[in-house]
C-alpha positions, 0 to 999 in steps of 0.5 A: 481724642484718646479715652482711658488711661491705657489708651492715653498711654498708647496715644502718647507713644505714637505721638512721640514716635511721630515726632522723632520721624519728623525730626529725622527728616528735618533736613529735607524739604518734605515734612512727614505729616503721617507715619505709614504702617511700614515705618512702624514695622521697621520698613523704609519710608517712601518720600516724594521729592528728594530720595532718601539715601540708602542704608549701607546695611542693605544687602547688595542685590539687583533690588538695591541698584544704588549699591550694586557695582557696575559690570566690568567692560567686556574685552573685544574678542581677538580676531581668529588667525586665518587657516594655513594651507599646505601643498602637494606637488602634482607635476613639475615642469621646466621653467626658463631660469633666466626668466625674472617672473613678474606675471603668470597666466594660463590661457588655452593650454599655454602659459603667458609670462611677464618678466622684469629687470631693465633691459631684459623685460619681456612678454612671452608665450611658453609651452607648459610641458617643455618650457619652450618660449613660443613667442616673445616681445621685448619691452623698452630697455629703460622699463622694468616689466611687471605683472600681466593678465589676459582680459578677453583678446588683450594682454595687459602688462604693468611696469614697476616705476614708470607708471606706464602700462601696455595693452597688446593683442593676445594673438600677435603681441602687437602693442595696441595702446598705453595707459598710466597710473599714479603708483608703482605697478606690481601685480594685475589680474581681473574678476571678469568685470574689473582689473585688480592691481597691486602696487606693493602696499596693502591696497588693491585697486579695481580698474575699469578695463576700458578706461583704466580709471579706478573704481574702488579699492580695498585694504588687505588685512589679517588678524595681525593687521595690514598685509603689505608687499602684495605682488603677483595676483591671480583671481581664483574661484571668487578669491584673490591670490597674492604672492607676498614679496620676499616670503614663501606665502600666498594670501587668499583674499576676499575681494569685497572686504580685503580680509585674508581668508587663508594662507598658502605656505609654500616653504620648501617647494624649490629644493636645496639642489635647485637653489644652488644656481642663483634664484630669487623669491617665489612669484608667479601664480597661474590657474587653469579654470577648465581643469582646476589646476594651480601653477606656481613658480619664482623669479629665476626658478628652473622649475614650475610646479602644479600643486594641490592645496592641503587644508589645515587639520 
């Protein structure tokens, strides 16, 4: 109840204001029975139940999430290209220009080499300093010899399309056994526990050295995607080095993930003068772990090189 004229006028204005608010909310299922103090000061009216649409005049800010624009999606970071290593020639050695090199291994002071071409494929042991062939074994005329590796006292050699591998005694080159695989054979090396084999694709296969069964595989990739044409292999200080066929590059590969950790660019290694006779592509990697020496050559190359890698600047 209101007493007095002035007080009566004030009460009438309050009742009228309350009536306007009630009418404004008539579209909602909730009826405002009382007017909070904030409404009289021009502030928002809190209502339980359905939310009141925000006023478009309110400023954009974290306090008004209904009006805030969603953050744009973040673009994925671009992969970093692997570093590219250069080279320095340390020594040059003679190499049989008739050797179509498919596999190369350094062991106990000698080079062991697997060569290809049907009717000309061999396994051989050569003198590093002179290139003289000290021991030779001819493969059957109908197979194309490929990569080799030495595992303990055995030499393991692949063939290209015959899906057939050979195991020899390292000392005598006597054939001990044969084994098969379902793909082509290109390069082979080992990490001390498993054989690692390439077949010309981006896949490297890990094999049990006794049963030759596959235990796992990795897909080789760089920032640009899969790396195919993986050829001759060598395991060096925890990385897989792989010739990439028809290029002057060697990929340095992480054996756990297949990621290319770096490239070795051997462009210009064989001089123009040495290329006057028929030569083929770069192929052949050997490593002398005792003296930390890296050797490379190519198919039908007249020279074999010891090189030192130059890190990128």
